[in-house]
C-alpha positions as CSV (number, residue, x, y, z in Angstrom):
1,M,-16.3,19.2,-36.0
2,S,-17.4,16.0,-35.2
3,V,-15.3,13.7,-32.4
4,I,-16.9,10.7,-34.2
5,G,-13.8,8.9,-35.6
6,K,-13.3,5.5,-36.9
7,E,-15.8,2.8,-35.3
8,V,-14.5,-0.1,-33.2
9,L,-17.6,-1.2,-32.4
10,S,-21.0,-1.6,-34.5
11,T,-24.0,-2.2,-32.7
12,E,-24.3,-5.7,-34.1
13,K,-21.0,-6.3,-32.4
14,I,-21.7,-4.8,-28.8
15,K,-24.9,-7.4,-29.4
16,K,-23.1,-10.1,-29.8
17,G,-21.2,-8.8,-26.6
18,T,-23.4,-8.5,-24.6
19,K,-24.3,-12.2,-24.9
20,I,-20.6,-13.3,-24.4
21,V,-21.0,-11.3,-21.1
22,A,-24.2,-12.8,-20.3
23,K,-23.2,-16.4,-20.7
24,K,-20.7,-15.9,-18.7
25,L,-22.3,-14.5,-15.9
26,N,-25.1,-17.3,-16.3
27,D,-22.7,-20.1,-15.8
28,K,-21.2,-18.5,-12.9
29,Y,-24.2,-17.4,-11.4
30,Q,-27.2,-19.6,-11.5
31,D,-29.3,-19.8,-8.6
32,E,-27.6,-17.2,-6.6
33,D,-28.3,-14.2,-4.4
34,V,-27.0,-11.7,-7.5
35,L,-27.1,-7.6,-6.6
36,V,-25.7,-5.9,-10.0
37,I,-24.5,-2.5,-9.4
38,T,-24.7,-0.2,-11.8
39,V,-21.8,2.6,-11.9
40,V,-23.8,5.7,-13.7
41,P,-24.1,7.2,-16.0
42,G,-21.4,5.0,-17.8
43,G,-22.5,1.7,-17.2
44,V,-26.7,2.6,-17.9
45,L,-26.9,1.4,-21.4
46,F,-24.7,-2.0,-20.9
47,T,-26.8,-2.7,-17.9
48,A,-30.0,-2.1,-19.3
49,D,-28.6,-4.6,-22.8
50,L,-27.0,-7.3,-20.3
51,V,-29.7,-7.8,-17.7
52,R,-32.3,-8.5,-20.4
53,E,-30.2,-11.3,-21.8
54,L,-29.7,-12.8,-17.8
55,K,-31.5,-16.1,-16.9
56,F,-31.3,-15.7,-13.0
57,D,-32.9,-13.3,-11.0
58,I,-31.2,-10.2,-9.3
59,W,-31.3,-7.1,-7.6
60,M,-30.6,-3.7,-9.2
61,D,-28.9,-0.9,-7.4
62,Y,-26.6,2.3,-8.9
63,I,-23.0,3.9,-7.6
64,S,-21.8,6.8,-9.1
65,C,-17.8,7.5,-9.2
66,P,-17.5,11.0,-11.7
67,H,-14.3,11.0,-13.8
68,T,-13.1,12.4,-17.0
69,P,-12.4,9.9,-19.3
70,G,-8.1,8.8,-19.1
71,D,-7.8,10.5,-16.2
72,R,-5.7,7.6,-14.4
73,N,-5.9,9.8,-10.7
74,N,-9.6,10.0,-10.2
75,L,-10.1,11.0,-6.4
76,S,-14.0,11.9,-6.9
77,P,-16.3,11.1,-3.7
78,I,-17.9,7.6,-4.2
79,V,-21.6,8.1,-4.5
80,Y,-23.8,4.9,-3.3
81,H,-26.9,4.9,-1.7
82,E,-27.0,1.4,-1.1
83,T,-30.8,0.9,-1.5
84,I,-30.5,-2.5,-1.6
85,P,-28.4,-4.0,1.3
86,T,-25.1,-6.2,-0.1
87,K,-25.0,-8.6,2.9
88,G,-24.7,-12.1,2.0
89,K,-24.6,-11.0,-1.8
90,H,-22.7,-11.9,-5.0
91,V,-21.9,-8.2,-6.2
92,I,-21.5,-7.4,-10.0
93,L,-20.6,-3.6,-10.7
94,I,-21.4,-3.3,-14.7
95,D,-20.2,-0.5,-16.5
96,D,-19.5,0.6,-20.2
97,A,-15.8,-0.1,-19.9
98,I,-12.7,-0.7,-18.4
99,E,-10.6,2.2,-19.3
100,S,-7.1,3.3,-17.2
101,G,-9.4,1.0,-14.3
102,S,-8.7,3.0,-11.7
103,T,-11.6,4.3,-11.0
104,M,-13.0,0.7,-10.6
105,K,-10.3,-0.3,-8.6
106,R,-11.5,2.2,-6.3
107,I,-15.5,1.8,-6.7
108,V,-14.2,-2.7,-6.3
109,E,-11.9,-1.5,-2.7
110,F,-14.7,0.5,-1.3
111,I,-17.4,-2.5,-2.0
112,K,-15.0,-4.6,-0.4
113,Q,-14.1,-2.9,2.6
114,E,-17.4,-1.3,3.1
115,H,-20.1,-3.2,2.4
116,D,-20.6,-6.9,3.6
117,A,-21.1,-9.0,0.2
118,K,-20.2,-12.5,-0.2
119,S,-18.4,-11.4,-3.8
120,V,-17.3,-9.1,-6.3
121,S,-17.0,-9.3,-9.7
122,I,-17.3,-6.6,-12.7
123,A,-19.1,-6.7,-16.2
124,T,-18.2,-4.6,-19.0
125,L,-18.5,-4.7,-22.6
126,F,-14.5,-4.0,-23.2
127,V,-11.4,-3.8,-21.2
128,K,-8.4,-1.8,-22.8
129,P,-4.6,-2.7,-22.2
130,G,-3.2,-0.3,-20.4
131,R,-5.8,-0.9,-17.4
132,A,-5.1,-1.1,-13.7
133,A,-4.8,-4.5,-12.2
134,I,-7.8,-5.4,-10.1
135,A,-8.2,-8.3,-7.9
136,V,-11.6,-9.5,-8.7
137,D,-12.9,-11.6,-11.2
138,Q,-14.1,-9.6,-14.6
139,Y,-16.4,-10.7,-17.3
140,F,-15.7,-8.6,-20.9
141,A,-16.1,-9.2,-24.5
142,Y,-13.6,-8.1,-26.1
143,E,-9.7,-6.2,-24.9
144,M,-9.0,-3.1,-27.4
145,E,-6.3,-3.5,-29.1
146,D,-4.6,0.5,-27.9
147,D,-5.7,2.9,-25.0
148,D,-7.4,5.5,-28.1
149,L,-10.3,7.5,-26.3
150,L,-13.7,6.1,-27.4
151,V,-17.2,7.6,-27.4
152,G,-20.5,6.4,-27.9
153,Y,-22.9,3.7,-26.3
154,G,-22.2,5.0,-22.7
155,L,-18.7,6.4,-23.0
156,S,-18.8,10.8,-23.1
157,W,-16.4,13.2,-24.2
158,N,-17.1,16.8,-22.8
159,G,-20.2,15.2,-21.4
160,K,-21.6,14.2,-24.6
161,Y,-22.6,11.3,-27.0
162,R,-23.3,8.5,-25.1
163,N,-26.7,8.0,-26.6
164,I,-24.6,6.8,-29.8
165,P,-25.3,3.4,-30.7
166,F,-22.0,2.3,-31.4
167,V,-18.6,2.6,-30.0
168,S,-15.6,5.3,-32.6
169,K,-12.6,6.6,-31.5
170,L,-12.5,10.1,-30.4
171,A,-11.5,12.0,-34.1
172,Q,-9.4,15.2,-32.9
């Protein structure tokens, strides 16, 4: 049985959304010291597409905090090796989406408390309506109409389907 349901973001909409987010970032961070930190594994595809649209110099690093889609109580450890120092840099955390927001909220708090960044912001392709409030600038292209579980373009179900080039609802 396929878990791929109704398509909600086509590859064309993803490309358009990537350009929308890139323009917002380009307008904000021109001539600034910026460290892009990808939330892995989900943010890998969006990061790869997004950074190629950025018109300013960046450093790149990654962070991990594994979670289960839809889980609002993620207590997984945050793994960050800080291969590029954050001190004095604007940090942009990039992920595919903000779903419940609880994992990203923990990552933001971790970066703000444990690292001496100049600022912290978030860049995602889309957000969901039921997400937690996160008190940093957020750059995204789309706001989903509901909190349906989604797969594709970095979003997984049971660890699979991240490589699907579009985003669809999870068929159950």
